[in-house]
NULO-633421 format. One line per field, with one value per residue (C-alpha): x negated, y, z negated; residue in three letters; residue number from 0. Coordinates in Angstrom, 3 decimals. Layout:
X = (X:...)
Y = (Y:...)
Z = (Z:...)
residu = (ALA:...)
num = (NUM:...)
This chain:
X = (0.000:-1.041:-0.956:1.443:1.970:1.791:5.129:7.350:9.473:13.088:12.035:14.234:12.320:13.751:12.199:13.023:12.561:13.150:14.772:11.536:7.780:5.874:8.996:10.253:6.871:6.810:10.248:9.044:5.957:7.963:10.429:7.526:6.355:9.767:11.227:14.858:14.706:17.124:16.265:17.346:17.764:19.333:19.908:20.814:18.408:18.002:15.100:17.463:19.982:17.280:16.068:19.623:19.982:16.548:16.753:20.459:21.050:17.550:17.679:20.343:20.724:21.881:22.530:21.910:19.578:17.746:17.014:20.648:21.936:24.565:21.947:19.611:22.481:23.670:20.163:19.675:23.163:22.634:19.263:20.854:23.660:20.974:19.189:16.537:15.569)
Y = (0.000:3.572:6.432:9.336:11.777:9.166:9.923:7.378:9.991:9.204:6.783:3.689:0.445:-3.090:-5.776:-9.476:-11.837:-8.996:-11.108:-12.068:-12.295:-10.420:-9.130:-7.555:-5.944:-4.518:-2.991:-1.374:0.062:1.476:3.070:4.595:6.148:7.705:5.351:4.306:0.505:-2.003:-5.115:-8.567:-11.352:-14.816:-15.279:-12.643:-12.170:-10.035:-8.310:-7.192:-5.957:-3.877:-2.567:-1.624:0.416:2.065:3.014:3.628:5.344:4.562:0.770:-0.947:-4.645:-7.001:-10.645:-13.200:-15.665:-13.910:-17.324:-17.249:-14.735:-13.288:-12.522:-10.808:-8.807:-7.655:-6.437:-4.600:-3.095:-1.655:-0.217:1.414:2.901:4.638:6.002:3.338:1.076)
Z = (0.000:0.468:-1.990:-2.487:0.338:3.072:4.649:2.885:1.135:2.044:4.803:5.064:4.588:4.743:2.537:2.646:-0.273:-2.710:-5.410:-7.132:-6.922:-4.249:-2.499:-5.720:-6.364:-2.827:-3.408:-6.645:-4.932:-2.022:-4.434:-6.373:-3.107:-2.491:0.098:0.391:0.265:1.749:-0.238:0.894:-1.666:-1.779:-5.518:-8.094:-10.995:-14.102:-12.341:-9.578:-12.136:-13.806:-10.442:-9.440:-12.632:-12.400:-8.732:-8.227:-4.904:-3.622:-3.522:-1.441:-2.200:0.549:-0.276:2.441:4.073:6.898:8.361:9.428:11.941:9.598:6.927:9.383:10.889:7.445:6.525:9.827:9.712:6.225:7.230:10.302:8.165:6.113:9.170:9.544:12.434)
residu = (MET:THR:GLY:PRO:GLY:THR:GLY:LEU:LEU:ASP:ARG:VAL:VAL:ALA:VAL:THR:GLY:ALA:GLY:ARG:GLY:LEU:GLY:LEU:GLN:ILE:VAL:ARG:GLU:LEU:LEU:ALA:GLN:GLY:ALA:GLN:VAL:VAL:ALA:ASN:TYR:ARG:SER:TRP:SER:GLU:ASP:LEU:GLU:GLN:LEU:ARG:LYS:GLU:ALA:ALA:GLY:ARG:VAL:HIS:LEU:VAL:ARG:GLY:ASP:ILE:GLY:GLU:GLU:SER:GLY:ALA:VAL:ALA:LEU:ALA:GLN:ARG:ALA:ARG:GLU:LEU:GLY:GLY:LEU)
num = (0:1:2:3:4:5:6:7:8:9:10:11:12:13:14:15:16:17:18:19:20:21:22:23:24:25:26:27:28:29:30:31:32:33:34:35:36:37:38:39:40:41:42:43:44:45:46:47:48:49:50:51:52:53:54:55:56:57:58:59:60:61:62:63:64:65:66:67:68:69:70:71:72:73:74:75:76:77:78:79:80:81:82:83:84)
């Protein structure tokens, strides 16, 4: 990741696998850099609940399996609604 002032402020970024582990950490870093994040997950977790509360309005959670067409479409559609893609 890059430091502050790198142009991520209010940019829309889609992240897959955001429910835990590396994906969740990437979401946190992007939020810290000012991005709007569309975060895809398959299973709800306490970490996602905490993230939703901490970053309300800046993180947009989309449940689905992006290995299936409907999951990928849902993620892309939400990102487009926010001005991304």
